[in-house]
N, C-alpha and C positions, 0 to 999 in steps of 0.2 A: 425648337428649344425643348429641353428636357421637361417632363411633366412636373418634377419637383420644383423647378425654377418657375414654371407657369403658376403653380399653386402659391408660391411665395409672392409673386407679383400681384396676383388676384386678391390677396388678403391685405393689401395696403389700405390704411384707413383714409377717409375723406378729410384730410387736414384742412383747416380753415385759416390758420395763422402760423407764424413761425415762432419757435421757442426762443426765449432770452437765454443768455449765458447761465444765469442762476438756475433757470428751469432745466437746462441741459445737464448742469453739474449735479443737481438733485436727482435727476432721472438716472444718471450713471451710477451714483452712490446706491440708489435703491436696487438697481439691477445686480450690482456686485453683492449686495446683502441677500437678495433672493436666490442667487445661484453661486454660492461660494466655492463649489467644486469645479465650476466651469468658467467663471468670470473673475478676473482680478482687476482691481482699479489701482493705478499707481500715479504718483505725481512725477511727471517727466521733466518738469522745470517750472519756472515762474515767468510771468510777463513783466514788461517794464514797469507796470503799475502794481506789481507784486501779486497778481492774481494767479492761483495755482493752475497749471496746465495739466489736465487729467488725461490719462490714456487708459483705455480698456484693453485688456488682453483676454481673448475668448478662444477656447478650444485648444487642441494640441495636435495640429495636422503636420504633414510632412514638410511643408514649405511655409515661410513667413509671408504675410501680406500686410501692407500698411495702407490705411485709408484715413484721410483727414478732411474735415469740413472747415469752411470759412478761412481759406488761405488768403482770400480777399474778404474783408469783413462785411461787405455789402452783398455777399453771395451765400445766403443761408439755405438754399435748396438742398445742398449736400448734407448739411447738419440734420435736416429732417429725414433724409434718406438713412443716415446713420442712426438716428433715433429709432427708426423702425427696424433696420437691419440688425442692430445689436441685440434687441430683444428677440428677434426671430432666430438668430444664431444661438442665443442662450437656451431657448425653449425647444429648438428643433434639432435633435441629434442627427436625424437623417440628412438634413442640410449640411451640418458640419462634416459628416462623414463623406458626403458626395463631393464637397468642395476640397476637403483635405488640406486646409490651411490652418495655421495659427494666426489669428487676426489681431492686429494692433490698430486701435481705432481712437482717433482724436476728433471729437465732435466740433470743437471751436478752437482752431489753432491761433488765430488773431483775436483772442478774447477781448482785449482792450478796445480794439477797433469795432468789434461786433457790438459792444455796448453802445457805441456812438451811432449805431444804425437802428437801435431797438424801437425808436418812436414810430417807424413805419411797419414793424414786424406784425402788428395786430390789425393793420389796415387803417383806412380804406386804401385799396390798391389802385391808385390813380397815378398818372404821370407826375402830377404836381406833388402829391404827398410823398412819393418816392424821392423826388429830387429835393424837396424841402428838408427832408430828414436823412439825406444820404451822407455817408462818409466813406472815403477811401484814402488811405495814407499816401504820402509822397513815396516814390519808389525806394528811397534809401531807408524807409521805415516799414517796408512791406516784408512780412515774414517769409514769403516765398520768392523774394528777389534780393536777398542779402546773403546768399551762400558764397563762400570765398571762390575767387577765380583769378587765375593768372593766364592771360591770353594775349599774345602779341604785346602791345604796350598797355593793356588794361590790367590793373592789379587792384583787386577789391578784397579787403579783409576786415571791413567794418561791420562784422556780423552782429546782429542784435540777439538778445537773450532767447527769444522764441525760436529763432532759426538755429541757434546753437543747440537748444534742447532737441530739435528735430534731427540735426546732424548727429548728435550723440546716439539717438535712437536708431537711425539708419546704420550707423557704424556698428552698433551692437547686434541688431537683428538681421541685417543684410537681406532685406525683403526681395523676393522673386517678383512680386507684383505690387505696384503702388497705384492707388486711385486718388488722384488729386481733384478734389470736388469743387470745381469752379462753376460759375454760370454767368451768362451775359444778362444785360438788362432788357434788351429789345432785339428781336430778330427771329431766328429759327435755330434748329439744332445742328451742331457740328462737333467734330471730334479732333483731338490731338493724340497721336500714339507714337511710341518710340521707334517702331519699325513696322514694315508692311505686314498685314495679317488679312490678305485678300479673302481668305476662306469665310470670314465672318462679317465682311463689309455689308452685305445685303441684310444679314440678321440685325446688325446695329441700326441700319437705316429703317428697317422694319419695326424696330422698337419704337421709333418716333412715329412712323406711319400708323401703327396700331392705336396710338393715343390721339391721332388727328393733328399732330403738331408738324409744321412744315420744316424742311431742311433750310439751312441758311445758305443760299446760293448767290448772295451778293458779293461785295468786296470782302476779301479775307481780313482778319483782324489786324494784320501787319503786312506791309508790301513785300516782305521777304519770306512769307509763308510758302512752304512747298506742299502742293496738293498731291496726295497719293491717289485720290479718287474724289468724286463729287462730295463735298462737305467733310472730307477726311484729310487731315493734314499731319505732316511730320511734326513731332513736338518741338518746342522752341526753347533754346537757351540763349544766353547773351551773346554767344559767338556769332549767331546769325545776324543779330542787330549790328554788331561791330563790322562784320564783313560787308553788309549792305551799305552802311555809311561810308566805308572805305571805298567801295566800288563806285559810288555816286558822288565822289568829289570831296568828302570830308577827310582832310589829311591827318587829323588827330582825333579819331573817334572816341578815344579814352577821355577827352575833355568834355564830350557831349554826354557820355554814359555815366550816370551817377549811381548805378546799382551794381549788384553782383549777379550771380546766375541763380538758377532755380533748383528745386528739389529733384526734378527729373534729370537734369544735367549732372547734379552732384551724385545721385544714387546710381546713375549709369556708370560713372567713373569708379565708385566704391565697390559695386557688386554686380554690375550689369543688369540692374533692375529694369523691368518693363513698366512704363508709366502710361496711364490712360487719363485723359480729360474728356468729359462729356459736357459740352457747353450748351446751356439751355436758356430760353428767354422767360422773363416774367410776363412780357407783353409781345404780341405778334400781330402782324398784318399780312394778309395773303400775298401781297406783292413781293415778299421776301424770297419766294421761290419761283417767281414768274420769269421764265427765260426768253420770253418773246422780245423782239427789238423795241427799243424806246425811240424817242425823237432827238437824242443827243449822243455825242460820242462819249466813250468812257473817260477819255482825257478831259473833256470839258466838264463832265460831271465831277471828277476828282478836283479839278481846279476851282470850280464853284464852291465845293465843300471847303476847300482850304481857305478861300477868300472869306467865307462866313466865319470860319474858325479864327482866323487872324484878326478880323474886326472885333469879334467877341473877346478875344484875349486882350486887345487894347483896352476895352472897357473894364475888364476884370483887373488888369494891372493898375489902371488909373484909380479905380475905386478902392482897391486894396491899399495902394500907396497913400491915398488921401488920409488914412487914419493909422498907418502902420507904426507910427511912433508911439501909439497907445496900445499896441498889441504885444502880448507876451511873445518872445522869440520862439517858445515851444508850443504856441497855439497850433494844434494839429491841422486845423482848417487852413490857416495861413501857410504852413509848410507845404501842404498838398497843392494849394493854388500856385505857389512859387515854382513847384516842380512841374505842374501840368501846363503852365503857360510859358515855359522855357524851351520853346520848340523851334527856334529860328533856323538852326543848322539842319535839323531833321527835316524841316519843311523844304529847305533848299534841295536836299537830296531827293525828296519825293518829287519835286517839280522836274528835276533833271531826269528822273526815272520815267515819268509819264511822257516826257518829250522825246525820249530815246527809245522806249520799248514799244514796238509796233502793236502789241496787244491793246494798247490804250488808244490807238487811232481808230479802232473799230467802233461801230455803234454799240452803245451800252445796252445791256438787257434792262428790262423793267426793274428787275431785282437790284442791279448795280446802280441804276439811277435813284431808286428809292433809298438805297443804303447811303449814297453820297449826299443826297439833297434833303433827306428827312431824318433818317436814323442818326446821322452825324450831328444834327441839331439837337436830338434827344440827349446825346452824350454831352454836348456842350451845356445843356440845361443843368446837368449835374454839377458842373463847375459854378454855375450861378447859385445853386443851392449851397455849395461850400462857401461862397462869398457871403451869402446871408449869414451863415453860421459862424464864420470867422469874426464878424462884428457882433453878432448876438452873444457869443460866449463872453466877450469882454464887457458888454453891457450888463449881462447877468452877474458877472463877477463884481462890477461896481456896485450893483444893487445889494448883493450879498454882504459886501464889505462896508456898506454905508459910505461909499466914497463920494465926496462932494467936490466934483471938478466939472463945472458947467461947460467949459470949452471942450474937454475930452468927450463928455457925453453928447454934446451937440454934433461933433465931427463923426463919432461912431454911429450915432443915430441916423445922420444924413446918409452915410455909406450903406448902412443897413437898409434904409428906405429905398435908395436907388437900386440896390441889388435885388431886393424883393420885388420891386416894380418890374425889373427886367425879367426876373424869373417868371412872374405871372404872365407877362406879355408873351413870352415864348411858349409857356405851357398852354395858353389859350390858342395860340397859332397851331400848335401840334395837335391839340384836341380836335381842331377843325380839319387838319390836313391828313391825319393818320386815323384810319378805320381800325383801331386796335381792339384786341380781346385780351382779357386777363386770363392767363393759363392757370387752371386749377392745380394746386400744389400736388395733389395725388398723381396727376398725369406726369408732372415733372419728376417726382420721386420714382415713378414707375419706369420712365425711360432711363434715368440714371442708374437705377438698381439693375435693370435688365442688362444694360450694356456692361456693367461691372461683372455680373455673373457670367455673361458670355465670354469676356476676356479672361477672367480667372479660370474658367473651365478650359478654354482654348490653350492657355499656357501650361496647364497640367497635362494636356494631351500632346503638346508639342515641345 
């Protein structure tokens, strides 16, 4: 890698916590005030809660690049990377000249949702505290999954304001390079890219290796992922999901899919943009890249994972429904749970796939077994956290409004207690079963920034 990029990576601070939306906004305003000749801050739109969506424009290079953090609001690693990178761009003319882009940077795209995660942003960074304060919206409320799409019988045009603001920006600047800054909760490092770039695969993987963070070599995020190389996948749009459901027996996939497509898909159509995602974990266990054989077939591991998930979803639905008459229809935690537990037809497609695809008849690797039997439980624990908060938000509203309804309070409190008990039980189990480490923020920012620099430079040379 070029020395100028090495120097930038080596100067990343030892961040100990994540910034709130207000802290990010204040920092962006300060940067624009300090460097008025280089940095412009403008409001690209407003959130559904009427929070301003700020975009920084930095430099004046030959091509446009777009980077955005918090496309999912529980994923603030990219926001910290942008916090560092924006100041480095503003201060470092040599870096701006070497990269030769005009940079458009949005630190927190889903600002409303990010605010609902802020109780874990300052730590402690434990499995329980993360799950207890976690929020991720239902698909039809996700800023990066409500881009319009017309594909076969799927027609989605219910675009939300944050997505419309990003569409308008993409239409205007027609970026050559987009860096969509996602991250996973648990696992290892992996990537999504728009097309094959084999010349830099080793460099990308080396960015993770240098920081001592393993690759994610377990199950892919979705069963229809196409692997270009170990831990490197073709980027996903909603078309792949539709085709997968159609292939494995769902006659009307449009009835199952409640979302639109994503920014990568939209920008590819608009201007042929190349999109990169570098997925990173907050927590990892060394088993995530262990390719030695386990004691179970991959098929059995997947089916055991699905069995646990379906049992958990029954508990979630019953607990949620017990007090749903007292919940606001716009309760964001309720909406998320209703979306995340509506998986029956997708589950049937997955069962059909693992029974038909010979790859699943093989002995699972340790990584695949670990992913299916433990990491899947970690992600289900996040739904328990949402269930706790769905009831908690209604109880807090009653308290704030001095609402005196003993039956309502009793039912919501019981559901809250049951959900919290289940959350704590699973948290305690996973604390025993998973030998996890909390990845320092600096390491995660380093990997994400190095991969972004590698791809930005590659695209300029090719």
